[in-house]
PAVEXPA-120294 format. One record per residue: residue number from 0; residue in one letter; chain; x, y, z of N, C-alpha, C, CB in turn. Coordinates in nm, 3 decimals, padded with zeros to 5 digits, always signed. Glycine has a CB too. Layout:
REM residues N
<kero n="NUM" res="a" chain="A" n_east="X" n_north="Y" n_up="Z" ca_east="X" ca_north="Y" ca_up="Z" c_east="X" c_north="Y" c_up="Z" cb_east="X" cb_north="Y" cb_up="Z"/>
...
REM end
This chain:
REM residues 72
<kero n="0" res="m" chain="A" n_east="+06.385" n_north="+09.933" n_up="+11.687" ca_east="+06.514" ca_north="+09.968" ca_up="+11.743" c_east="+06.505" c_north="+10.109" c_up="+11.799" cb_east="+06.628" cb_north="+09.955" cb_up="+11.637"/>
<kero n="1" res="s" chain="A" n_east="+06.546" n_north="+10.125" n_up="+11.922" ca_east="+06.548" ca_north="+10.259" ca_up="+11.980" c_east="+06.686" c_north="+10.319" c_up="+11.959" cb_east="+06.511" cb_north="+10.254" cb_up="+12.131"/>
<kero n="2" res="g" chain="A" n_east="+06.707" n_north="+10.431" n_up="+12.018" ca_east="+06.835" ca_north="+10.499" ca_up="+12.003" c_east="+06.816" c_north="+10.633" c_up="+11.938" cb_east="+06.933" cb_north="+10.415" cb_up="+11.922"/>
<kero n="3" res="r" chain="A" n_east="+06.922" n_north="+10.706" n_up="+11.933" ca_east="+06.917" ca_north="+10.839" ca_up="+11.872" c_east="+06.968" c_north="+10.832" c_up="+11.729" cb_east="+06.999" cb_north="+10.940" cb_up="+11.953"/>
<kero n="4" res="v" chain="A" n_east="+06.935" n_north="+10.932" n_up="+11.655" ca_east="+06.979" ca_north="+10.941" ca_up="+11.516" c_east="+07.102" c_north="+11.030" c_up="+11.511" cb_east="+06.866" cb_north="+10.995" cb_up="+11.422"/>
<kero n="5" res="v" chain="A" n_east="+07.207" n_north="+10.977" n_up="+11.451" ca_east="+07.332" ca_north="+11.051" ca_up="+11.433" c_east="+07.349" c_north="+11.072" c_up="+11.283" cb_east="+07.455" cb_north="+10.974" cb_up="+11.496"/>
<kero n="6" res="h" chain="A" n_east="+07.372" n_north="+11.195" n_up="+11.242" ca_east="+07.391" ca_north="+11.226" ca_up="+11.100" c_east="+07.540" c_north="+11.226" c_up="+11.070" cb_east="+07.327" cb_north="+11.363" cb_up="+11.063"/>
<kero n="7" res="v" chain="A" n_east="+07.578" n_north="+11.148" n_up="+10.968" ca_east="+07.719" ca_north="+11.139" ca_up="+10.928" c_east="+07.728" c_north="+11.161" c_up="+10.778" cb_east="+07.780" cb_north="+11.000" cb_up="+10.968"/>
<kero n="8" res="d" chain="A" n_east="+07.850" n_north="+11.184" n_up="+10.733" ca_east="+07.877" ca_north="+11.207" ca_up="+10.591" c_east="+07.988" c_north="+11.111" c_up="+10.548" cb_east="+07.918" cb_north="+11.356" cb_up="+10.564"/>
<kero n="9" res="v" chain="A" n_east="+07.960" n_north="+11.031" n_up="+10.446" ca_east="+08.059" ca_north="+10.940" ca_up="+10.390" c_east="+08.059" c_north="+10.958" c_up="+10.239" cb_east="+08.028" cb_north="+10.790" cb_up="+10.429"/>
<kero n="10" res="q" chain="A" n_east="+08.175" n_north="+10.994" n_up="+10.187" ca_east="+08.190" ca_north="+11.016" ca_up="+10.043" c_east="+08.091" c_north="+11.118" c_up="+09.989" cb_east="+08.175" cb_north="+10.885" cb_up="+09.968"/>
<kero n="11" res="g" chain="A" n_east="+08.066" n_north="+11.222" n_up="+10.067" ca_east="+07.978" ca_north="+11.329" ca_up="+10.022" c_east="+07.830" c_north="+11.296" c_up="+10.034" cb_east="+08.010" cb_north="+11.362" cb_up="+09.882"/>
<kero n="12" res="q" chain="A" n_east="+07.798" n_north="+11.180" n_up="+10.086" ca_east="+07.659" ca_north="+11.139" ca_up="+10.104" c_east="+07.625" c_north="+11.146" c_up="+10.253" cb_east="+07.634" cb_north="+10.995" cb_up="+10.048"/>
<kero n="13" res="k" chain="A" n_east="+07.511" n_north="+11.202" n_up="+10.283" ca_east="+07.467" ca_north="+11.213" ca_up="+10.422" c_east="+07.384" c_north="+11.092" c_up="+10.459" cb_east="+07.387" cb_north="+11.344" cb_up="+10.445"/>
<kero n="14" res="y" chain="A" n_east="+07.409" n_north="+11.038" n_up="+10.578" ca_east="+07.337" ca_north="+10.922" ca_up="+10.628" c_east="+07.287" c_north="+10.950" c_up="+10.769" cb_east="+07.427" cb_north="+10.796" cb_up="+10.626"/>
<kero n="15" res="a" chain="A" n_east="+07.167" n_north="+10.905" n_up="+10.798" ca_east="+07.112" ca_north="+10.912" ca_up="+10.932" c_east="+07.125" c_north="+10.773" c_up="+10.992" cb_east="+06.961" cb_north="+10.963" cb_up="+10.931"/>
<kero n="16" res="v" chain="A" n_east="+07.205" n_north="+10.761" n_up="+11.097" ca_east="+07.231" ca_north="+10.633" ca_up="+11.160" c_east="+07.160" c_north="+10.630" c_up="+11.295" cb_east="+07.384" cb_north="+10.608" cb_up="+11.177"/>
<kero n="17" res="r" chain="A" n_east="+07.070" n_north="+10.535" n_up="+11.311" ca_east="+07.000" ca_north="+10.519" ca_up="+11.439" c_east="+07.078" c_north="+10.417" c_up="+11.521" cb_east="+06.849" cb_north="+10.475" cb_up="+11.420"/>
<kero n="18" res="s" chain="A" n_east="+07.121" n_north="+10.459" n_up="+11.640" ca_east="+07.202" ca_north="+10.370" ca_up="+11.722" c_east="+07.196" c_north="+10.414" c_up="+11.868" cb_east="+07.347" cb_north="+10.369" cb_up="+11.673"/>
<kero n="19" res="e" chain="A" n_east="+07.222" n_north="+10.319" n_up="+11.955" ca_east="+07.235" ca_north="+10.349" ca_up="+12.096" c_east="+07.380" c_north="+10.375" c_up="+12.133" cb_east="+07.178" cb_north="+10.234" cb_up="+12.180"/>
<kero n="20" res="l" chain="A" n_east="+07.468" n_north="+10.362" n_up="+12.037" ca_east="+07.610" ca_north="+10.389" ca_up="+12.061" c_east="+07.633" c_north="+10.539" c_up="+12.077" cb_east="+07.697" cb_north="+10.334" cb_up="+11.946"/>
<kero n="21" res="d" chain="A" n_east="+07.744" n_north="+10.574" n_up="+12.137" ca_east="+07.783" ca_north="+10.713" ca_up="+12.157" c_east="+07.792" c_north="+10.783" c_up="+12.020" cb_east="+07.918" cb_north="+10.723" cb_up="+12.234"/>
<kero n="22" res="p" chain="A" n_east="+07.727" n_north="+10.897" n_up="+12.004" ca_east="+07.733" ca_north="+10.969" ca_up="+11.876" c_east="+07.876" c_north="+10.999" c_up="+11.829" cb_east="+07.656" cb_north="+11.098" cb_up="+11.886"/>
<kero n="23" res="a" chain="A" n_east="+07.964" n_north="+11.029" n_up="+11.922" ca_east="+08.103" ca_north="+11.056" ca_up="+11.884" c_east="+08.169" c_north="+10.930" c_up="+11.826" cb_east="+08.183" cb_north="+11.106" cb_up="+12.006"/>
<kero n="24" res="y" chain="A" n_east="+08.133" n_north="+10.815" n_up="+11.879" ca_east="+08.186" ca_north="+10.689" ca_up="+11.827" c_east="+08.132" c_north="+10.661" c_up="+11.687" cb_east="+08.150" cb_north="+10.573" cb_up="+11.922"/>
<kero n="25" res="i" chain="A" n_east="+08.003" n_north="+10.686" n_up="+11.667" ca_east="+07.943" ca_north="+10.669" ca_up="+11.534" c_east="+08.013" c_north="+10.761" c_up="+11.434" cb_east="+07.790" cb_north="+10.700" cb_up="+11.538"/>
<kero n="26" res="a" chain="A" n_east="+08.039" n_north="+10.884" n_up="+11.473" ca_east="+08.108" ca_north="+10.979" ca_up="+11.386" c_east="+08.250" c_north="+10.931" c_up="+11.356" cb_east="+08.113" cb_north="+11.120" cb_up="+11.451"/>
<kero n="27" res="e" chain="A" n_east="+08.315" n_north="+10.873" n_up="+11.455" ca_east="+08.450" ca_north="+10.820" ca_up="+11.436" c_east="+08.448" c_north="+10.703" c_up="+11.336" cb_east="+08.511" cb_north="+10.774" cb_up="+11.571"/>
<kero n="28" res="l" chain="A" n_east="+08.349" n_north="+10.615" n_up="+11.349" ca_east="+08.336" ca_north="+10.504" ca_up="+11.255" c_east="+08.313" c_north="+10.555" c_up="+11.113" cb_east="+08.221" cb_north="+10.411" cb_up="+11.297"/>
<kero n="29" res="a" chain="A" n_east="+08.223" n_north="+10.651" n_up="+11.099" ca_east="+08.193" ca_north="+10.707" ca_up="+10.968" c_east="+08.317" c_north="+10.772" c_up="+10.907" cb_east="+08.079" cb_north="+10.809" cb_up="+10.978"/>
<kero n="30" res="n" chain="A" n_east="+08.393" n_north="+10.842" n_up="+10.988" ca_east="+08.516" ca_north="+10.905" ca_up="+10.940" c_east="+08.616" c_north="+10.799" c_up="+10.893" cb_east="+08.579" cb_north="+10.992" cb_up="+11.051"/>
<kero n="31" res="y" chain="A" n_east="+08.627" n_north="+10.690" n_up="+10.967" ca_east="+08.717" ca_north="+10.581" ca_up="+10.930" c_east="+08.677" c_north="+10.521" c_up="+10.795" cb_east="+08.718" cb_north="+10.472" cb_up="+11.039"/>
<kero n="32" res="v" chain="A" n_east="+08.548" n_north="+10.494" n_up="+10.779" ca_east="+08.498" ca_north="+10.438" ca_up="+10.653" c_east="+08.519" c_north="+10.539" c_up="+10.540" cb_east="+08.348" cb_north="+10.402" cb_up="+10.665"/>
<kero n="33" res="d" chain="A" n_east="+08.494" n_north="+10.666" n_up="+10.566" ca_east="+08.513" ca_north="+10.769" ca_up="+10.465" c_east="+08.659" c_north="+10.773" c_up="+10.419" cb_east="+08.471" cb_north="+10.907" cb_up="+10.519"/>
<kero n="34" res="q" chain="A" n_east="+08.752" n_north="+10.765" n_up="+10.513" ca_east="+08.894" ca_north="+10.765" ca_up="+10.477" c_east="+08.928" c_north="+10.644" c_up="+10.392" cb_east="+08.981" cb_north="+10.766" cb_up="+10.603"/>
<kero n="35" res="k" chain="A" n_east="+08.877" n_north="+10.527" n_up="+10.430" ca_east="+08.902" ca_north="+10.405" ca_up="+10.352" c_east="+08.845" c_north="+10.418" c_up="+10.212" cb_east="+08.841" cb_north="+10.282" cb_up="+10.423"/>
<kero n="36" res="m" chain="A" n_east="+08.728" n_north="+10.478" n_up="+10.201" ca_east="+08.667" ca_north="+10.495" ca_up="+10.069" c_east="+08.745" c_north="+10.594" c_up="+09.984" cb_east="+08.522" cb_north="+10.542" cb_up="+10.083"/>
<kero n="37" res="q" chain="A" n_east="+08.798" n_north="+10.699" n_up="+10.044" ca_east="+08.879" ca_north="+10.795" ca_up="+09.969" c_east="+09.003" c_north="+10.728" c_up="+09.912" cb_east="+08.919" cb_north="+10.913" cb_up="+10.058"/>
<kero n="38" res="v" chain="A" n_east="+09.068" n_north="+10.644" n_up="+09.994" ca_east="+09.188" ca_north="+10.573" ca_up="+09.949" c_east="+09.152" c_north="+10.478" c_up="+09.835" cb_east="+09.253" cb_north="+10.495" cb_up="+10.066"/>
<kero n="39" res="a" chain="A" n_east="+09.046" n_north="+10.399" n_up="+09.854" ca_east="+09.005" ca_north="+10.303" ca_up="+09.750" c_east="+08.966" c_north="+10.375" c_up="+09.622" cb_east="+08.888" cb_north="+10.217" cb_up="+09.800"/>
<kero n="40" res="a" chain="A" n_east="+08.891" n_north="+10.484" n_up="+09.634" ca_east="+08.848" ca_north="+10.559" ca_up="+09.515" c_east="+08.968" c_north="+10.614" c_up="+09.439" cb_east="+08.754" cb_north="+10.675" cb_up="+09.556"/>
<kero n="41" res="g" chain="A" n_east="+09.072" n_north="+10.652" n_up="+09.512" ca_east="+09.193" ca_north="+10.704" ca_up="+09.447" c_east="+09.273" c_north="+10.597" c_up="+09.375" cb_east="+09.279" cb_north="+10.771" cb_up="+09.549"/>
<kero n="42" res="e" chain="A" n_east="+09.256" n_north="+10.472" n_up="+09.418" ca_east="+09.333" ca_north="+10.362" ca_up="+09.359" c_east="+09.259" c_north="+10.290" c_up="+09.248" cb_east="+09.372" cb_north="+10.263" cb_up="+09.466"/>
<kero n="43" res="l" chain="A" n_east="+09.127" n_north="+10.306" n_up="+09.242" ca_east="+09.047" ca_north="+10.238" ca_up="+09.140" c_east="+09.031" c_north="+10.329" c_up="+09.017" cb_east="+08.909" cb_north="+10.198" cb_up="+09.196"/>
<kero n="44" res="t" chain="A" n_east="+09.013" n_north="+10.266" n_up="+08.903" ca_east="+08.996" ca_north="+10.343" ca_up="+08.780" c_east="+08.850" c_north="+10.375" c_up="+08.753" cb_east="+09.055" cb_north="+10.268" cb_up="+08.663"/>
<kero n="45" res="t" chain="A" n_east="+08.761" n_north="+10.333" n_up="+08.842" ca_east="+08.618" ca_north="+10.357" ca_up="+08.824" c_east="+08.568" c_north="+10.454" c_up="+08.930" cb_east="+08.539" cb_north="+10.225" cb_up="+08.829"/>
<kero n="46" res="a" chain="A" n_east="+08.466" n_north="+10.528" n_up="+08.896" ca_east="+08.404" ca_north="+10.619" ca_up="+08.993" c_east="+08.277" c_north="+10.558" c_up="+09.051" cb_east="+08.374" cb_north="+10.754" cb_up="+08.927"/>
<kero n="47" res="d" chain="A" n_east="+08.252" n_north="+10.430" n_up="+09.020" ca_east="+08.132" ca_north="+10.361" ca_up="+09.067" c_east="+08.138" c_north="+10.345" c_up="+09.219" cb_east="+08.118" cb_north="+10.223" cb_up="+08.998"/>
<kero n="48" res="s" chain="A" n_east="+08.049" n_north="+10.415" n_up="+09.289" ca_east="+08.053" ca_north="+10.415" ca_up="+09.435" c_east="+08.022" c_north="+10.277" c_up="+09.494" cb_east="+07.954" cb_north="+10.516" cb_up="+09.489"/>
<kero n="49" res="v" chain="A" n_east="+07.942" n_north="+10.197" n_up="+09.426" ca_east="+07.914" ca_north="+10.062" ca_up="+09.476" c_east="+08.039" c_north="+09.976" c_up="+09.469" cb_east="+07.799" cb_north="+09.996" cb_up="+09.395"/>
<kero n="50" res="r" chain="A" n_east="+08.111" n_north="+09.986" n_up="+09.361" ca_east="+08.237" ca_north="+09.910" ca_up="+09.348" c_east="+08.336" c_north="+09.953" c_up="+09.456" cb_east="+08.299" cb_north="+09.929" cb_up="+09.207"/>
<kero n="51" res="v" chain="A" n_east="+08.348" n_north="+10.082" n_up="+09.479" ca_east="+08.437" ca_north="+10.133" ca_up="+09.584" c_east="+08.393" c_north="+10.079" c_up="+09.719" cb_east="+08.439" cb_north="+10.288" cb_up="+09.585"/>
<kero n="52" res="a" chain="A" n_east="+08.263" n_north="+10.081" n_up="+09.746" ca_east="+08.212" ca_north="+10.033" ca_up="+09.875" c_east="+08.240" c_north="+09.884" c_up="+09.895" cb_east="+08.062" cb_north="+10.059" cb_up="+09.886"/>
<kero n="53" res="v" chain="A" n_east="+08.228" n_north="+09.805" n_up="+09.790" ca_east="+08.255" ca_north="+09.662" ca_up="+09.801" c_east="+08.403" c_north="+09.638" c_up="+09.829" cb_east="+08.213" cb_north="+09.589" cb_up="+09.673"/>
<kero n="54" res="i" chain="A" n_east="+08.490" n_north="+09.709" n_up="+09.760" ca_east="+08.634" ca_north="+09.696" ca_up="+09.784" c_east="+08.666" c_north="+09.734" c_up="+09.929" cb_east="+08.716" cb_north="+09.784" cb_up="+09.685"/>
<kero n="55" res="v" chain="A" n_east="+08.607" n_north="+09.842" n_up="+09.977" ca_east="+08.629" ca_north="+09.884" ca_up="+10.115" c_east="+08.577" c_north="+09.778" c_up="+10.212" cb_east="+08.561" cb_north="+10.020" cb_up="+10.142"/>
<kero n="56" res="a" chain="A" n_east="+08.459" n_north="+09.723" n_up="+10.185" ca_east="+08.404" ca_north="+09.618" ca_up="+10.272" c_east="+08.498" c_north="+09.498" c_up="+10.277" cb_east="+08.265" cb_north="+09.574" cb_up="+10.221"/>
<kero n="57" res="l" chain="A" n_east="+08.553" n_north="+09.459" n_up="+10.163" ca_east="+08.648" ca_north="+09.348" ca_up="+10.162" c_east="+08.775" c_north="+09.381" c_up="+10.242" cb_east="+08.686" cb_north="+09.312" cb_up="+10.018"/>
<kero n="58" res="n" chain="A" n_east="+08.824" n_north="+09.503" n_up="+10.227" ca_east="+08.942" ca_north="+09.545" ca_up="+10.302" c_east="+08.915" c_north="+09.546" c_up="+10.453" cb_east="+08.989" cb_north="+09.684" cb_up="+10.256"/>
<kero n="59" res="l" chain="A" n_east="+08.797" n_north="+09.595" n_up="+10.493" ca_east="+08.762" ca_north="+09.597" ca_up="+10.636" c_east="+08.743" c_north="+09.455" c_up="+10.689" cb_east="+08.634" cb_north="+09.679" cb_up="+10.658"/>
<kero n="60" res="a" chain="A" n_east="+08.684" n_north="+09.366" n_up="+10.609" ca_east="+08.670" ca_north="+09.227" ca_up="+10.650" c_east="+08.807" c_north="+09.164" c_up="+10.669" cb_east="+08.587" cb_north="+09.147" cb_up="+10.546"/>
<kero n="61" res="d" chain="A" n_east="+08.899" n_north="+09.195" n_up="+10.580" ca_east="+09.036" ca_north="+09.145" ca_up="+10.593" c_east="+09.099" c_north="+09.194" c_up="+10.723" cb_east="+09.121" cb_north="+09.189" cb_up="+10.473"/>
<kero n="62" res="e" chain="A" n_east="+09.081" n_north="+09.321" n_up="+10.754" ca_east="+09.134" ca_north="+09.375" ca_up="+10.881" c_east="+09.079" c_north="+09.296" c_up="+11.000" cb_east="+09.098" cb_north="+09.525" cb_up="+10.895"/>
<kero n="63" res="l" chain="A" n_east="+08.948" n_north="+09.270" n_up="+11.000" ca_east="+08.887" ca_north="+09.195" ca_up="+11.110" c_east="+08.941" c_north="+09.053" c_up="+11.118" cb_east="+08.735" cb_north="+09.191" cb_up="+11.093"/>
<kero n="64" res="f" chain="A" n_east="+08.954" n_north="+08.986" n_up="+11.004" ca_east="+09.006" ca_north="+08.850" ca_up="+11.003" c_east="+09.150" c_north="+08.847" c_up="+11.055" cb_east="+08.999" cb_north="+08.792" cb_up="+10.861"/>
<kero n="65" res="q" chain="A" n_east="+09.230" n_north="+08.943" n_up="+11.012" ca_east="+09.370" ca_north="+08.948" ca_up="+11.058" c_east="+09.378" c_north="+08.970" c_up="+11.208" cb_east="+09.447" cb_north="+09.060" cb_up="+10.985"/>
<kero n="66" res="i" chain="A" n_east="+09.294" n_north="+09.055" n_up="+11.262" ca_east="+09.290" ca_north="+09.077" ca_up="+11.407" c_east="+09.249" c_north="+08.949" c_up="+11.479" cb_east="+09.193" cb_north="+09.193" cb_up="+11.443"/>
<kero n="67" res="g" chain="A" n_east="+09.147" n_north="+08.882" n_up="+11.426" ca_east="+09.101" ca_north="+08.757" ca_up="+11.485" c_east="+09.208" c_north="+08.651" c_up="+11.486" cb_east="+08.982" cb_north="+08.705" cb_up="+11.412"/>
<kero n="68" res="r" chain="A" n_east="+09.283" n_north="+08.642" n_up="+11.379" ca_east="+09.391" ca_north="+08.541" ca_up="+11.370" c_east="+09.505" c_north="+08.575" c_up="+11.465" cb_east="+09.444" cb_north="+08.532" cb_up="+11.225"/>
<kero n="69" res="a" chain="A" n_east="+09.527" n_north="+08.704" n_up="+11.488" ca_east="+09.637" ca_north="+08.744" ca_up="+11.577" c_east="+09.607" c_north="+08.710" c_up="+11.722" cb_east="+09.664" cb_north="+08.895" cb_up="+11.563"/>
<kero n="70" res="h" chain="A" n_east="+09.479" n_north="+08.692" n_up="+11.754" ca_east="+09.440" ca_north="+08.663" ca_up="+11.892" c_east="+09.417" c_north="+08.514" c_up="+11.918" cb_east="+09.315" cb_north="+08.740" cb_up="+11.926"/>
<kero n="71" res="v" chain="A" n_east="+09.454" n_north="+08.431" n_up="+11.823" ca_east="+09.433" ca_north="+08.286" ca_up="+11.840" c_east="+09.552" c_north="+08.224" c_up="+11.906" cb_east="+09.406" cb_north="+08.218" cb_up="+11.705"/>
REM end
């Protein structure tokens, strides 16, 4: 895979994302995920980052499904 490496921060962890997408867009996506993780972490009684990530993934999947259903 070609593309440039964009460095982002999610939940205090730094990630190097290789993509051909606009770096500003990658940063925007990372910021969105970070915000979702902050909200989920605040609502869960566990500090387990994997559990928080799974809850966020489910919430994001729900958002996508709802958008898909709205366009049917």
